[in-house]
Backbone atoms as SQL, in Angstrom:
CREATE TABLE atoms (id INTEGER PRIMARY KEY, chain TEXT, resi INTEGER, resn TEXT, atom TEXT, x REAL, y REAL, z REAL);
INSERT INTO atoms VALUES
  (1, 'A', 1, 'MET', 'N', -10.112, -15.384, 12.250),
  (2, 'A', 1, 'MET', 'CA', -10.825, -14.728, 11.602),
  (3, 'A', 1, 'MET', 'C', -9.565, -14.145, 9.845),
  (4, 'A', 2, 'ALA', 'N', -9.961, -14.523, 8.646),
  (5, 'A', 2, 'ALA', 'CA', -9.597, -14.196, 7.887),
  (6, 'A', 2, 'ALA', 'C', -9.455, -13.007, 6.790),
  (7, 'A', 3, 'ILE', 'N', -8.101, -12.087, 6.960),
  (8, 'A', 3, 'ILE', 'CA', -8.189, -11.107, 6.460),
  (9, 'A', 3, 'ILE', 'C', -8.311, -11.459, 4.371),
  (10, 'A', 4, 'THR', 'N', -8.280, -10.523, 4.235),
  (11, 'A', 4, 'THR', 'CA', -8.883, -10.433, 2.601),
  (12, 'A', 4, 'THR', 'C', -7.943, -9.193, 1.958),
  (13, 'A', 5, 'LYS', 'N', -7.795, -9.075, 0.548),
  (14, 'A', 5, 'LYS', 'CA', -7.296, -8.701, -0.106),
  (15, 'A', 5, 'LYS', 'C', -8.259, -7.245, -0.118),
  (16, 'A', 6, 'THR', 'N', -9.597, -6.929, -0.003),
  (17, 'A', 6, 'THR', 'CA', -10.517, -6.253, -0.400),
  (18, 'A', 6, 'THR', 'C', -9.946, -5.571, 0.966),
  (19, 'A', 7, 'ASP', 'N', -9.900, -6.218, 2.083),
  (20, 'A', 7, 'ASP', 'CA', -10.034, -5.914, 3.754),
  (21, 'A', 7, 'ASP', 'C', -8.983, -4.478, 3.960),
  (22, 'A', 8, 'VAL', 'N', -8.003, -4.830, 2.707),
  (23, 'A', 8, 'VAL', 'CA', -6.145, -4.500, 2.882),
  (24, 'A', 8, 'VAL', 'C', -6.914, -3.293, 2.366),
  (25, 'A', 9, 'GLU', 'N', -7.561, -3.373, 1.211),
  (26, 'A', 9, 'GLU', 'CA', -7.513, -2.177, 0.464),
  (27, 'A', 9, 'GLU', 'C', -8.491, -0.939, 0.867),
  (28, 'A', 10, 'ALA', 'N', -9.277, -1.385, 1.200),
  (29, 'A', 10, 'ALA', 'CA', -10.903, -0.942, 2.057),
  (30, 'A', 10, 'ALA', 'C', -9.982, 0.432, 3.060),
  (31, 'A', 11, 'ALA', 'N', -8.671, -0.658, 4.203),
  (32, 'A', 11, 'ALA', 'CA', -8.147, -0.208, 5.430),
  (33, 'A', 11, 'ALA', 'C', -7.649, 1.718, 4.620),
  (34, 'A', 12, 'LEU', 'N', -6.301, 1.175, 4.103),
  (35, 'A', 12, 'LEU', 'CA', -5.712, 2.180, 2.941),
  (36, 'A', 12, 'LEU', 'C', -6.343, 2.525, 1.998),
  (37, 'A', 13, 'THR', 'N', -7.498, 2.776, 1.119),
  (38, 'A', 13, 'THR', 'CA', -8.081, 3.649, 1.197),
  (39, 'A', 13, 'THR', 'C', -8.559, 4.597, 1.964),
  (40, 'A', 14, 'SER', 'N', -8.789, 4.487, 2.738),
  (41, 'A', 14, 'SER', 'CA', -9.939, 5.246, 3.458),
  (42, 'A', 14, 'SER', 'C', -9.002, 5.978, 4.635),
  (43, 'A', 15, 'LYS', 'N', -8.014, 5.501, 4.744),
  (44, 'A', 15, 'LYS', 'CA', -6.600, 6.499, 5.198),
  (45, 'A', 15, 'LYS', 'C', -6.229, 7.264, 4.192),
  (46, 'A', 16, 'PHE', 'N', -5.505, 6.946, 3.211),
  (47, 'A', 16, 'PHE', 'CA', -4.986, 7.503, 2.031),
  (48, 'A', 16, 'PHE', 'C', -5.634, 7.596, 0.767),
  (49, 'A', 17, 'ASN', 'N', -6.905, 7.509, 0.472),
  (50, 'A', 17, 'ASN', 'CA', -7.156, 8.185, -0.861),
  (51, 'A', 17, 'ASN', 'C', -6.275, 8.341, -1.718),
  (52, 'A', 18, 'PRO', 'N', -4.830, 7.041, -2.273),
  (53, 'A', 18, 'PRO', 'CA', -4.620, 7.012, -2.911),
  (54, 'A', 18, 'PRO', 'C', -4.882, 6.727, -4.856),
  (55, 'A', 19, 'SER', 'N', -3.635, 7.627, -4.803),
  (56, 'A', 19, 'SER', 'CA', -4.674, 8.059, -6.664),
  (57, 'A', 19, 'SER', 'C', -3.876, 6.341, -7.591),
  (58, 'A', 20, 'HIS', 'N', -3.195, 5.446, -6.536),
  (59, 'A', 20, 'HIS', 'CA', -2.970, 4.557, -7.240),
  (60, 'A', 20, 'HIS', 'C', -2.410, 3.342, -5.895),
  (61, 'A', 21, 'LEU', 'N', -3.118, 2.169, -5.730),
  (62, 'A', 21, 'LEU', 'CA', -3.500, 1.033, -5.373),
  (63, 'A', 21, 'LEU', 'C', -3.156, -0.124, -5.623),
  (64, 'A', 22, 'GLN', 'N', -2.219, -0.936, -5.044),
  (65, 'A', 22, 'GLN', 'CA', -2.395, -2.541, -5.747),
  (66, 'A', 22, 'GLN', 'C', -1.771, -3.420, -4.303),
  (67, 'A', 23, 'VAL', 'N', -2.706, -4.297, -4.259),
  (68, 'A', 23, 'VAL', 'CA', -2.746, -5.318, -2.937),
  (69, 'A', 23, 'VAL', 'C', -2.869, -6.410, -3.742),
  (70, 'A', 24, 'VAL', 'N', -1.485, -7.320, -3.411),
  (71, 'A', 24, 'VAL', 'CA', -1.870, -8.323, -3.503),
  (72, 'A', 24, 'VAL', 'C', -2.074, -9.888, -2.467),
  (73, 'A', 25, 'ASP', 'N', -2.382, -10.639, -2.554),
  (74, 'A', 25, 'ASP', 'CA', -2.308, -11.488, -1.114),
  (75, 'A', 25, 'ASP', 'C', -1.159, -12.647, -1.464),
  (76, 'A', 26, 'THR', 'N', -0.181, -12.956, -1.244),
  (77, 'A', 26, 'THR', 'CA', 0.947, -13.262, -1.543),
  (78, 'A', 26, 'THR', 'C', 0.598, -14.646, -0.541),
  (79, 'A', 27, 'SER', 'N', -0.174, -15.436, 0.197),
  (80, 'A', 27, 'SER', 'CA', -0.556, -16.013, 0.938),
  (81, 'A', 27, 'SER', 'C', -1.854, -17.348, 0.625),
  (82, 'A', 28, 'GLY', 'N', -1.762, -17.192, -0.585),
  (83, 'A', 28, 'GLY', 'CA', -2.281, -18.527, -1.460),
  (84, 'A', 28, 'GLY', 'C', -3.627, -18.001, -0.944),
  (85, 'A', 29, 'GLY', 'N', -4.231, -17.199, -0.614),
  (86, 'A', 29, 'GLY', 'CA', -5.745, -16.933, 0.126),
  (87, 'A', 29, 'GLY', 'C', -6.217, -16.746, 1.070),
  (88, 'A', 30, 'CYS', 'N', -4.719, -17.379, 2.166),
  (89, 'A', 30, 'CYS', 'CA', -5.739, -17.296, 3.909),
  (90, 'A', 30, 'CYS', 'C', -5.437, -15.888, 3.657),
  (91, 'A', 31, 'GLY', 'N', -4.849, -15.294, 3.823),
  (92, 'A', 31, 'GLY', 'CA', -4.809, -13.607, 4.665),
  (93, 'A', 31, 'GLY', 'C', -3.678, -13.508, 5.531),
  (94, 'A', 32, 'ALA', 'N', -2.729, -14.332, 5.455),
  (95, 'A', 32, 'ALA', 'CA', -2.222, -14.172, 6.148),
  (96, 'A', 32, 'ALA', 'C', -0.528, -13.556, 5.577),
  (97, 'A', 33, 'SER', 'N', -0.395, -13.016, 4.329),
  (98, 'A', 33, 'SER', 'CA', 0.534, -12.004, 4.494),
  (99, 'A', 33, 'SER', 'C', 0.205, -11.509, 2.232),
  (100, 'A', 34, 'PHE', 'N', 0.520, -10.141, 2.972),
  (101, 'A', 34, 'PHE', 'CA', 0.387, -9.095, 1.622),
  (102, 'A', 34, 'PHE', 'C', 1.519, -8.188, 1.289),
  (103, 'A', 35, 'GLU', 'N', 1.675, -8.386, -0.567),
  (104, 'A', 35, 'GLU', 'CA', 2.245, -7.171, -0.478),
  (105, 'A', 35, 'GLU', 'C', 1.773, -5.658, -1.100),
  (106, 'A', 36, 'VAL', 'N', 2.077, -4.898, -1.141),
  (107, 'A', 36, 'VAL', 'CA', 1.085, -3.632, -1.147),
  (108, 'A', 36, 'VAL', 'C', 1.917, -2.378, -1.792),
  (109, 'A', 37, 'GLU', 'N', 1.394, -1.549, -2.756),
  (110, 'A', 37, 'GLU', 'CA', 2.087, -0.634, -3.342),
  (111, 'A', 37, 'GLU', 'C', 0.754, 1.079, -3.153),
  (112, 'A', 38, 'VAL', 'N', 1.274, 1.562, -2.307),
  (113, 'A', 38, 'VAL', 'CA', 0.297, 2.972, -2.160),
  (114, 'A', 38, 'VAL', 'C', 1.124, 4.177, -2.448),
  (115, 'A', 39, 'VAL', 'N', 0.243, 4.301, -3.319),
  (116, 'A', 39, 'VAL', 'CA', 0.911, 6.218, -3.892),
  (117, 'A', 39, 'VAL', 'C', -0.407, 7.219, -3.499),
  (118, 'A', 40, 'SER', 'N', 0.044, 8.256, -2.252),
  (119, 'A', 40, 'SER', 'CA', -0.885, 8.740, -1.874),
  (120, 'A', 40, 'SER', 'C', -0.036, 10.340, -1.618),
  (121, 'A', 41, 'GLU', 'N', -0.578, 11.114, -1.947),
  (122, 'A', 41, 'GLU', 'CA', -0.627, 13.090, -1.826),
  (123, 'A', 41, 'GLU', 'C', -0.234, 13.474, -0.558),
  (124, 'A', 42, 'LYS', 'N', -0.899, 11.904, 0.910),
  (125, 'A', 42, 'LYS', 'CA', -0.742, 12.449, 2.012),
  (126, 'A', 42, 'LYS', 'C', 1.052, 11.777, 2.752),
  (127, 'A', 43, 'PHE', 'N', 1.537, 11.133, 1.835),
  (128, 'A', 43, 'PHE', 'CA', 2.892, 10.750, 1.954),
  (129, 'A', 43, 'PHE', 'C', 3.980, 11.975, 1.365),
  (130, 'A', 44, 'GLU', 'N', 3.491, 12.695, 1.137),
  (131, 'A', 44, 'GLU', 'CA', 4.081, 14.247, 0.450),
  (132, 'A', 44, 'GLU', 'C', 5.127, 15.215, 1.629),
  (133, 'A', 45, 'GLY', 'N', 6.052, 15.047, 1.426),
  (134, 'A', 45, 'GLY', 'CA', 6.821, 15.297, 1.863),
  (135, 'A', 45, 'GLY', 'C', 7.460, 14.899, 3.581),
  (136, 'A', 46, 'LYS', 'N', 7.383, 13.468, 3.704),
  (137, 'A', 46, 'LYS', 'CA', 7.194, 12.151, 4.230),
  (138, 'A', 46, 'LYS', 'C', 8.673, 11.732, 4.148),
  (139, 'A', 47, 'ARG', 'N', 9.563, 11.131, 4.586),
  (140, 'A', 47, 'ARG', 'CA', 10.641, 9.989, 4.648),
  (141, 'A', 47, 'ARG', 'C', 10.032, 8.708, 4.365),
  (142, 'A', 48, 'LEU', 'N', 10.642, 8.058, 4.325),
  (143, 'A', 48, 'LEU', 'CA', 10.929, 6.439, 3.873),
  (144, 'A', 48, 'LEU', 'C', 10.018, 5.948, 5.055),
  (145, 'A', 49, 'LEU', 'N', 10.561, 5.640, 5.600),
  (146, 'A', 49, 'LEU', 'CA', 10.587, 5.483, 7.573),
  (147, 'A', 49, 'LEU', 'C', 8.802, 5.399, 7.842),
  (148, 'A', 50, 'GLU', 'N', 8.973, 7.034, 7.467),
  (149, 'A', 50, 'GLU', 'CA', 7.224, 7.733, 8.199),
  (150, 'A', 50, 'GLU', 'C', 6.443, 7.581, 7.572),
  (151, 'A', 51, 'ARG', 'N', 6.309, 6.786, 6.123),
  (152, 'A', 51, 'ARG', 'CA', 5.448, 6.524, 5.280),
  (153, 'A', 51, 'ARG', 'C', 5.471, 5.015, 5.521),
  (154, 'A', 52, 'HIS', 'N', 6.230, 4.190, 5.944),
  (155, 'A', 52, 'HIS', 'CA', 5.999, 2.941, 5.937),
  (156, 'A', 52, 'HIS', 'C', 5.298, 3.193, 7.182),
  (157, 'A', 53, 'ARG', 'N', 5.638, 3.860, 8.378),
  (158, 'A', 53, 'ARG', 'CA', 5.005, 3.275, 9.308),
  (159, 'A', 53, 'ARG', 'C', 3.867, 3.724, 9.456),
  (160, 'A', 54, 'MET', 'N', 2.977, 4.922, 8.932),
  (161, 'A', 54, 'MET', 'CA', 2.072, 5.355, 8.198),
  (162, 'A', 54, 'MET', 'C', 0.768, 3.980, 7.587),
  (163, 'A', 55, 'VAL', 'N', 1.310, 3.363, 6.999),
  (164, 'A', 55, 'VAL', 'CA', 1.160, 2.454, 6.249),
  (165, 'A', 55, 'VAL', 'C', 0.935, 1.085, 7.674),
  (166, 'A', 56, 'ASN', 'N', 1.496, 0.947, 7.849),
  (167, 'A', 56, 'ASN', 'CA', 1.294, -0.099, 9.346),
  (168, 'A', 56, 'ASN', 'C', 0.378, 0.173, 10.486),
  (169, 'A', 57, 'ALA', 'N', 0.457, 2.162, 10.261),
  (170, 'A', 57, 'ALA', 'CA', -0.484, 1.943, 11.600),
  (171, 'A', 57, 'ALA', 'C', -2.356, 2.086, 10.984),
  (172, 'A', 58, 'ALA', 'N', -2.530, 2.489, 9.591),
  (173, 'A', 58, 'ALA', 'CA', -4.090, 2.115, 8.640),
  (174, 'A', 58, 'ALA', 'C', -3.860, 1.284, 8.653),
  (175, 'A', 59, 'LEU', 'N', -2.715, -0.086, 8.755),
  (176, 'A', 59, 'LEU', 'CA', -3.702, -1.333, 8.855),
  (177, 'A', 59, 'LEU', 'C', -3.559, -2.158, 10.198),
  (178, 'A', 60, 'ALA', 'N', -3.223, -1.007, 11.265),
  (179, 'A', 60, 'ALA', 'CA', -3.505, -2.152, 12.774),
  (180, 'A', 60, 'ALA', 'C', -3.732, -2.644, 13.089),
  (181, 'A', 61, 'GLU', 'N', -5.149, -2.446, 13.092),
  (182, 'A', 61, 'GLU', 'CA', -6.029, -3.771, 13.490),
  (183, 'A', 61, 'GLU', 'C', -6.125, -4.773, 12.178),
  (184, 'A', 62, 'LEU', 'N', -5.539, -5.095, 11.332),
  (185, 'A', 62, 'LEU', 'CA', -6.055, -6.134, 10.481),
  (186, 'A', 62, 'LEU', 'C', -4.374, -6.952, 10.983),
  (187, 'A', 63, 'MET', 'N', -3.270, -6.017, 11.308),
  (188, 'A', 63, 'MET', 'CA', -2.221, -6.940, 11.475),
  (189, 'A', 63, 'MET', 'C', -2.038, -7.892, 12.739),
  (190, 'A', 64, 'GLN', 'N', -3.234, -7.494, 13.366),
  (191, 'A', 64, 'GLN', 'CA', -3.132, -8.892, 14.289),
  (192, 'A', 64, 'GLN', 'C', -3.766, -10.387, 13.472),
  (193, 'A', 65, 'SER', 'N', -3.833, -10.112, 12.955),
  (194, 'A', 65, 'SER', 'CA', -4.275, -11.750, 11.984),
  (195, 'A', 65, 'SER', 'C', -3.358, -12.141, 10.670),
  (196, 'A', 66, 'ILE', 'N', -2.562, -10.996, 10.382),
  (197, 'A', 66, 'ILE', 'CA', -1.965, -10.745, 8.733),
  (198, 'A', 66, 'ILE', 'C', -0.210, -11.152, 9.887),
  (199, 'A', 67, 'HIS', 'N', 0.174, -11.637, 8.752),
  (200, 'A', 67, 'HIS', 'CA', 0.823, -12.517, 9.804),
  (201, 'A', 67, 'HIS', 'C', 3.056, -11.679, 8.803),
  (202, 'A', 68, 'ALA', 'N', 2.645, -11.249, 7.705),
  (203, 'A', 68, 'ALA', 'CA', 3.841, -10.695, 6.905),
  (204, 'A', 68, 'ALA', 'C', 2.932, -9.650, 5.783),
  (205, 'A', 69, 'LEU', 'N', 3.697, -8.173, 5.843),
  (206, 'A', 69, 'LEU', 'CA', 3.554, -7.351, 5.245),
  (207, 'A', 69, 'LEU', 'C', 4.184, -6.852, 4.676),
  (208, 'A', 70, 'SER', 'N', 4.600, -6.533, 3.107),
  (209, 'A', 70, 'SER', 'CA', 5.784, -5.989, 2.796),
  (210, 'A', 70, 'SER', 'C', 5.354, -5.082, 1.805),
  (211, 'A', 71, 'ILE', 'N', 5.539, -3.367, 2.342),
  (212, 'A', 71, 'ILE', 'CA', 5.672, -2.286, 1.291),
  (213, 'A', 71, 'ILE', 'C', 6.465, -2.265, 0.526),
  (214, 'A', 72, 'LYS', 'N', 5.853, -2.354, -1.154),
  (215, 'A', 72, 'LYS', 'CA', 7.205, -2.629, -1.889),
  (216, 'A', 72, 'LYS', 'C', 7.146, -1.422, -2.583),
  (217, 'A', 73, 'LYS', 'N', 6.133, -0.237, -2.724),
  (218, 'A', 73, 'LYS', 'CA', 5.900, 1.075, -2.731),
  (219, 'A', 73, 'LYS', 'C', 4.956, 2.009, -1.688),
  (220, 'A', 74, 'ALA', 'N', 5.456, 3.135, -0.985),
  (221, 'A', 74, 'ALA', 'CA', 4.476, 4.193, -0.621),
  (222, 'A', 74, 'ALA', 'C', 5.052, 5.167, -0.655),
  (223, 'A', 75, 'LEU', 'N', 4.760, 5.487, -1.985),
  (224, 'A', 75, 'LEU', 'CA', 5.162, 7.297, -2.386),
  (225, 'A', 75, 'LEU', 'C', 3.842, 8.217, -2.568),
  (226, 'A', 76, 'ALA', 'N', 4.841, 9.737, -2.951),
  (227, 'A', 76, 'ALA', 'CA', 3.982, 10.509, -2.751),
  (228, 'A', 76, 'ALA', 'C', 3.494, 10.666, -4.142),
  (229, 'A', 77, 'PRO', 'N', 2.890, 11.017, -5.319),
  (230, 'A', 77, 'PRO', 'CA', 3.014, 11.736, -6.437),
  (231, 'A', 77, 'PRO', 'C', 4.250, 12.427, -7.038),
  (232, 'A', 78, 'SER', 'N', 4.284, 13.199, -5.981),
  (233, 'A', 78, 'SER', 'CA', 6.109, 13.642, -6.763),
  (234, 'A', 78, 'SER', 'C', 7.077, 12.898, -7.185),
  (235, 'A', 79, 'GLN', 'N', 7.530, 11.764, -6.411),
  (236, 'A', 79, 'GLN', 'CA', 8.294, 10.717, -6.451),
  (237, 'A', 79, 'GLN', 'C', 8.042, 9.531, -7.383),
  (238, 'A', 80, 'LEU', 'N', 6.620, 10.108, -8.055),
  (239, 'A', 80, 'LEU', 'CA', 6.703, 8.776, -9.162),
  (240, 'A', 80, 'LEU', 'C', 7.653, 9.393, -10.273),
  (241, 'A', 81, 'PRO', 'N', 7.956, 7.920, -11.168),
  (242, 'A', 81, 'PRO', 'CA', 8.963, 8.443, -12.505),
  (243, 'A', 81, 'PRO', 'C', 8.079, 9.341, -13.850),
  (244, 'A', 82, 'PRO', 'N', 8.571, 9.914, -14.557),
  (245, 'A', 82, 'PRO', 'CA', 7.355, 10.982, -15.362),
  (246, 'A', 82, 'PRO', 'C', 6.984, 9.605, -16.108),
  (247, 'A', 83, 'PRO', 'N', 5.757, 9.979, -17.169),
  (248, 'A', 83, 'PRO', 'CA', 5.070, 8.301, -17.820),
  (249, 'A', 83, 'PRO', 'C', 6.174, 8.536, -18.927),
  (250, 'A', 84, 'ALA', 'N', 5.989, 7.543, -19.725),
  (251, 'A', 84, 'ALA', 'CA', 6.917, 7.233, -20.436),
  (252, 'A', 84, 'ALA', 'C', 6.228, 7.486, -21.803),
  (253, 'A', 85, 'ASP', 'N', 7.214, 8.560, -23.004),
  (254, 'A', 85, 'ASP', 'CA', 6.396, 8.753, -23.706),
  (255, 'A', 85, 'ASP', 'C', 6.178, 7.912, -25.082),
  (256, 'A', 86, 'PRO', 'N', 5.183, 8.157, -25.646),
  (257, 'A', 86, 'PRO', 'CA', 5.132, 6.394, -26.707),
  (258, 'A', 86, 'PRO', 'C', 5.554, 7.210, -27.990),
  (259, 'A', 87, 'ALA', 'N', 5.268, 8.185, -27.719),
  (260, 'A', 87, 'ALA', 'CA', 6.133, 8.797, -29.196),
  (261, 'A', 87, 'ALA', 'C', 7.801, 8.019, -29.355),
  (262, 'A', 88, 'ALA', 'N', 7.866, 8.472, -28.641),
  (263, 'A', 88, 'ALA', 'CA', 9.466, 7.650, -28.648),
  (264, 'A', 88, 'ALA', 'C', 9.514, 6.223, -28.692),
  (265, 'A', 89, 'ALA', 'N', 8.717, 5.453, -28.886),
  (266, 'A', 89, 'ALA', 'CA', 8.881, 3.874, -29.197),
  (267, 'A', 89, 'ALA', 'C', 8.631, 3.637, -30.406);
Protein backbone atom coordinates (compact mmCIF):
# COMPACT_ATOMS: atom_id res chain seq x y z
CA MET A 1 0.00 0.00 0.00
CA ALA A 2 1.49 3.34 -1.05
CA ILE A 3 1.41 6.02 1.64
CA THR A 4 0.54 9.53 0.52
CA LYS A 5 1.45 12.94 1.88
CA THR A 6 -2.23 13.30 2.85
CA ASP A 7 -2.04 10.08 4.93
CA VAL A 8 0.95 11.43 6.88
CA GLU A 9 -0.69 14.85 7.33
CA ALA A 10 -3.92 13.26 8.60
CA ALA A 11 -2.09 11.07 11.14
CA LEU A 12 -0.04 13.97 12.50
CA THR A 13 -2.97 16.40 12.54
CA SER A 14 -5.22 14.00 14.47
CA LYS A 15 -2.51 13.33 17.06
CA PHE A 16 -0.98 16.79 17.53
CA ASN A 17 -3.45 19.43 16.28
CA PRO A 18 -0.40 21.34 14.99
CA SER A 19 -0.18 25.10 14.54
CA HIS A 20 2.28 24.37 11.71
CA LEU A 21 2.62 21.18 9.68
CA GLN A 22 4.68 20.60 6.58
CA VAL A 23 4.99 17.19 4.96
CA VAL A 24 7.13 16.64 1.87
CA ASP A 25 7.15 13.38 -0.08
CA THR A 26 10.85 13.01 -0.94
CA SER A 27 10.37 9.67 -2.67
CA GLY A 28 9.19 11.06 -5.97
CA GLY A 29 5.59 10.07 -5.32
CA CYS A 30 5.89 6.42 -4.32
CA GLY A 31 5.30 7.21 -0.62
CA ALA A 32 8.46 5.59 0.71
CA SER A 33 10.21 8.67 2.10
CA PHE A 34 8.96 11.82 3.85
CA GLU A 35 10.28 14.94 5.57
CA VAL A 36 8.10 16.50 8.26
CA GLU A 37 7.97 19.70 10.31
CA VAL A 38 5.50 19.81 13.19
CA VAL A 39 4.81 22.59 15.70
CA SER A 40 2.39 21.59 18.45
CA GLU A 41 1.52 22.57 22.02
CA LYS A 42 1.73 18.85 22.84
CA PHE A 43 5.52 19.14 22.55
CA GLU A 44 5.70 21.78 25.30
CA GLY A 45 8.18 20.74 27.99
CA LYS A 46 9.33 17.66 26.06
CA ARG A 47 12.94 16.96 25.17
CA LEU A 48 13.93 16.58 21.50
CA LEU A 49 14.21 12.79 21.68
CA GLU A 50 10.77 12.52 23.28
CA ARG A 51 9.23 14.77 20.61
CA HIS A 52 10.74 12.62 17.87
CA ARG A 53 9.46 9.48 19.57
CA MET A 54 5.98 11.03 19.72
CA VAL A 55 6.07 11.71 15.96
CA ASN A 56 7.25 8.17 15.24
CA ALA A 57 4.52 6.75 17.49
CA ALA A 58 1.86 8.84 15.72
CA LEU A 59 3.03 7.36 12.41
CA ALA A 60 3.63 3.81 13.70
CA GLU A 61 0.99 2.18 11.52
CA LEU A 62 2.14 4.05 8.41
CA MET A 63 5.82 3.35 9.14
CA GLN A 64 5.29 -0.25 8.07
CA SER A 65 5.17 1.10 4.49
CA ILE A 66 7.49 4.11 4.83
CA HIS A 67 11.17 3.48 4.17
CA ALA A 68 12.55 6.78 5.50
CA LEU A 69 11.24 9.56 7.73
CA SER A 70 13.19 12.76 8.34
CA ILE A 71 11.84 14.87 11.20
CA LYS A 72 13.18 18.31 10.29
CA LYS A 73 11.38 20.08 13.14
CA ALA A 74 9.28 18.91 16.07
CA LEU A 75 8.84 22.03 18.16
CA ALA A 76 6.56 23.57 20.75
CA PRO A 77 5.24 27.03 19.79
CA SER A 78 7.42 28.59 22.51
CA GLN A 79 10.51 27.29 20.69
CA LEU A 80 9.79 29.20 17.48
CA PRO A 81 11.84 32.31 16.83
CA PRO A 82 9.89 35.57 17.05
CA PRO A 83 8.51 36.78 13.72
CA ALA A 84 10.66 39.24 11.81
CA ASP A 85 9.71 42.88 12.25
CA PRO A 86 8.61 44.10 8.78
CA ALA A 87 9.27 47.71 9.85
CA ALA A 88 12.96 46.89 10.31
CA ALA A 89 13.34 45.91 6.65
